[in-house]
Structure formats: structure tokens, C-alpha cells
C-alpha positions, 0 to 999 in steps of 0.5 A, a space after each residue: 500499500 501507499 502510505 497516506 500521510 497523517 495530519 495533526 489530530 484534535 484529540 480533545 476537540 474529537 472527544 468532545 464533538 462526539 460526546 455532544 453528537 452522541 446526544 444529539 444522533 443516538 444510534 445514528 451515530 456509530 464508532 465501531 472499528 468495522 464501520 469506521 474502517 468501512 468508511 476509510 478508503 477501500 478502492 485504493 492502494 492508498 492506506 486506510 485512515 479511519 474516521 473516529 465516528 460515522 453519523 447517518 444523517 437524514 436531512 439537511 438541518 441534521 447535516 448543518 447540526 453535525 458541521 456546527 458542532 464540529 466547527 465549534 470544536 475544530 474537528 474534520 468532517 469527511 462527507 461520504 457517498 457510496 465509497 466509490 471513489 479512487 484517490 483517497 477521497 474519503 480517508 480521514 488523515 486527521 480523524 474527525 467525523 464521517 457524514 454518511 449520506 446513504 439515508 438522504 436518498 429521496 428523489 424531491 421533485 421531478 419538473 418533467 416539463 422543464 427537464 430537471 429533477 431535485 434529489 438528496 445527495 444519497 440517491 444513486 444513478 441507478 436509482 434515479 433512472 428507474 425513477 424516471 424511466 416510466 416518464 420517458 426520461 433519463 440522467 446520462 452521467 454514467 461513471 460505471 459504479 452505481 455512485 451516489 449523485 452527491 458524491 458524483 457532483 463532488 467529484 465532477 464525475 463523467 464516464 461513458 456518456 460524457 462524449 455527448 452529454 457532458 459531465 456532472 459540471 455540465 448537468 448540475 443546475 443547483 446545489 443546496 450546501 452546508 458550509 464549514 460554519 453549519 450555514 445552509 446556502 443555495 448556489 443557484 435557482 432552477 433556470 437554465 442559465 443565470 448570469 447572477 453572480 459568481 458561479 457557486 455551482 461549478 465552484 462546488 461541483 469538483 470540490 471533493 467536500 473540501 468547500 462545503 457538503 452538498 445537501 441537495 442537487 437539481 439536476 438537468 435531464 434528457 429524454 430517452 432517445 427515440 432510437 438507440 443503436 450500438 456498434 462495435 468495430 476490432 483493429 489491428 492496433 490501439 494507434 489505428 483505433 485512436 486514429 479512428 476516434 479522432 477522425 469520428 469526432 472530427 467528422 462531427 458525428 454525434 456519437 453517445 459513447 465511444 469506448 477502447 478496450 485493449 487486446 488484454 481488456 477484451 480478453 479478459 472480457 471474453 472470459 469473464 462476460 463470456 463473449 467471442 470477440 476478436 482479441 484485438 484493440 476494440 472500440 464500443 459505440 453508441 448513437 442516440 437519435 431518430 431511427 434513420 439518424 442512428 442508422 446513417 450515423 452507424 453507416 458513416 463510422 463503419 466507413 471511417 473505421 474501414 479507413 484505418 483498417 477497422 473489421 468484424 464491425 457489427 451494429 445493433 439496435 436490439 436491446 438485449 444485445 445492447 445490454 449484454 455489450 455495455 454490461 461487459 464494458 460496465 464490468 471491466 474492472 472485475 473482468 481484469 482483475 481475474 487477469 491476475 488473481 490475488 493482485 491489488 488493481 490500482 486504477 489511474 486516469 489521465 486525459 488528453 487532447 484527441 489529437 495526442 490520444 494515439 500517442 499517449 495510449 501507445 506510450 502507456 502500453 509500452 511504458 507498462 511493458 518495459 516495466 514488465 507490469 500488467 496494466 490493461 486499458 480501457 477509455 472513454 476515448 470519446 473525449 481523450 480519457 482512458 484509464 489504465 488498471 496496474 494489477 500489482 502483487 502488494 507483497 512485492 516491493 519491487 513491484 510496487 516501486 514499479 507501479 508507482 514509477 508507472 503512475 507517476 510517469 503516466 501523470 506527467 506525460 498526460 500533462 507534458 500533453 497539454 492534458 490533465 492528471 485526472 479526467 474523471 477520478 479527481 485529486 484526493 489525496 492520490 493525484 495532490 502531487 500533480 496538481 501543482 505541475 499541472 496548474 502551478 500559480 492556480 493553485 495558490 488561488 485554489 488555496 485562498 478559496 479554501 481558506 476564505 471558505 473554510 478558515 479552520 481547515 475542518 472540511 475534508 482536510 489533506 484532500 486536493 490541495 498541498 497540507 499547510 506548511 
């Protein structure tokens, strides 16, 4: 494991805050070791740093009460959704109180005529889309995991549909947020656009719980398309596949999803999901629109793919066949874990301009091979974002060192190509060293905002920005 930095603890304040919160919340607060460790991070190779207590609020007022108590005693507050983030976002390096939003799971209002919905932060994306289905509406952001919408907003999540529908920053209209002093604010109204003051909504989206705790979200919705058509196409090389991606985007085809699996990932999908795909680089695509529109789009893509040596092209509008293909894509983490049983999977992501995608993916494959690492690649390549899952024997110190070298090298490579160290995983603890490299002096202004909104640094400390001092 990578040793996470511990921050100074306010032992007296933590003890006092737990005493007050126990009186306020009774059984809604838990201090057992197992539940605390479950709320430290578990989906990364960063060491688990458990909070001192976990509270399960059911309303904005209760969240505000928790934060006010923690502010009074100078105790850290760490928000928690479903725990699916990947860079140590929910660790408690200074101890403190974890605020688990799972019981705030109500869909408060659907405004079908305005194409928006108001939800509490514990609602998951699958729960929301199941609720909306009979109204002909859906929420398009799909990070793969059944994450909570509060967590998705806090980490600025995206996923397979981002190439057409954008990321969370494009789909959050307004937020209700509990600030560091316990005051509750609204960042905007439901209007689709506004020129009224600073854009606090987008400031909070992606702030990873370091500026406020999100307690209500107003989201933009989409109508379920009249027709959906999926396609798959195999290529001889990753370079050919990436160049087909670039041409497809430049041609202006309104792709809804465009996913890359390298040859190692395809072999894993065949084994895990009982498929029979050619074990060469693969593109999976989805088109949304009218019957005629999606047919034309898929045929245009097929012509582009043919220019780059694409083969075994198949397209379908069958819901059963489409779901099987995309379920295999969503199961890629578990499929790839079977490549090397017993290994720890370290998922890292970068994003580069489309014109640099082929170069970046090819270099990443070569670097992993040079280091002797097993690191299958999948990606939301329609927007230049891809993931490498490094499979590491954690008992092998040399292998851990090579994995660390590989991840550091990949972040630096992406930044050197005018890209970013993280397309969607966020900074958390794991990517903090690269934020300064990527944004330079801009991080000082981020720190100034943090200091203004959270002067005592109680909101998810140790995340995003470098430690004070």
C-alpha cells in the first residue's frame, strides 16, 4: 500500500464533538471499528485512514447540526457517498467525523416539463434512472459504478456518456450546500442559465467535500432517445483505433458513447462475460437519435473505421444485445482483476486532447511493458480520457515501486501533452503531487478560496491541495 500522510489530530476536540453528537443523534452515530474502517478508503492502494465516528443524517438540518458541532470544536468533517472514489477522497488523515449520506436518498421533485429533477445526495444514479423510466426521461452521466449523485457532484464525475452529454459540471443546475460554519446556502435557482454573480454551483462541483457538504442537487435531465444503436469494431492496433476515434470526432458524428478496450481487456471481457470478440483493440460505440439518424451515424462510422483497417464491425438496435455489450464494459474492472488473481488493482486515469490520444495510449502500453507490469487499458476515448488498471502483487516491494513509477510517469506524460492528470477520478490524496505540476500558480488561488470558505480547514482536510506548512 501507499502510505497516506497523517495530519495532526485534535484529540480533545474529537472527544468533545463525539460526546455532543452522541447526545444529538443516538443510534444514528456509530463508533465501532469495523464501520469506521469501512468509511476509510478501500478502493485504492492508499492506506485506510478511518474516521473516529460515522453519523447517518436524514436531513439538511441534521447535516448542518453536525457541521456546527464540528466547527465549534475544530474537528474534521468527511462526507461519504457510496465509497467508490479511487484517490483516497474519504480517508480521514486527521481523524474526525464521517457524514454518511446514504439515508438522504429521496427524489424530492421531478419537473418533467423543464427536464430537471431535485434529489438528495444519497440517491444513486441507477435509483434515479429506474424512477424516471416511466416518464420517458433519464440522467445520462454514467461513471460505471452505481455511485451516489452527491458523490458524483463532489468529484465532478463523468463516464461513458460524457462525449455527448458532458460531465457533472454540465448537468448540475443548482446545489444546496452546508458550509464550514454550518450555514445552509443555495448556489442557484432552477433556470437553465444565469448571469447572477459568481458561479458557486460549478465551484462546489468537483470540490471533493473541501468547500462544503452537498445536501440537495438539481440535475438536468434528457429525454430517452427514440432510437439507440450500438456498434463494435475491432482494429489491428491501438494506434489505428485511436486514429479512427479522432476522425469520428472531427467528422462531427454525434456519438453518445465511444469506448476503447485494448487487447488485454478484450481477452478479459471474453473470459469474464462469455463473449467471443477478436482479441485485438476494440471500439464500442452508441448512437442516440431517430431510427434513420442512428442508422446513418453507424454507417458513417463504419466507413471511417474501414479507412483505418477496422474489421468485424457489427451494429445492433436490439436492447438485449446492446445491454449485454455494455454490461461487459461496465464489468471490466472485475474482468481485468481475473487476469492476475490475488493482485491489487490500481486504477488511474488521465485525459489528453484527442489529437494526442494515440501517442499517449501507445506510450502507456510500451512503458508498462518495459517495466514488466500488467496494466490493461480501457477508456472513454471520445473525449480523450482513458484508464489503466495496474495489477500489482502488493507483497513484492520492487513491483510496488515500479507501479508507483508507472503512475507518476503517466501523469507527467499527460500533463506534457497539454492534458490533465485526472479526467474524472479527481485529486483526493493520490493525485495531489500532480495538481501543482498541471496548474502551477493557480493552486495558490485555490488555496485562497479554501482558506476563505473554510478558515479552520475542517472540511475534508488533506485532499486536493498541499498540506499547510
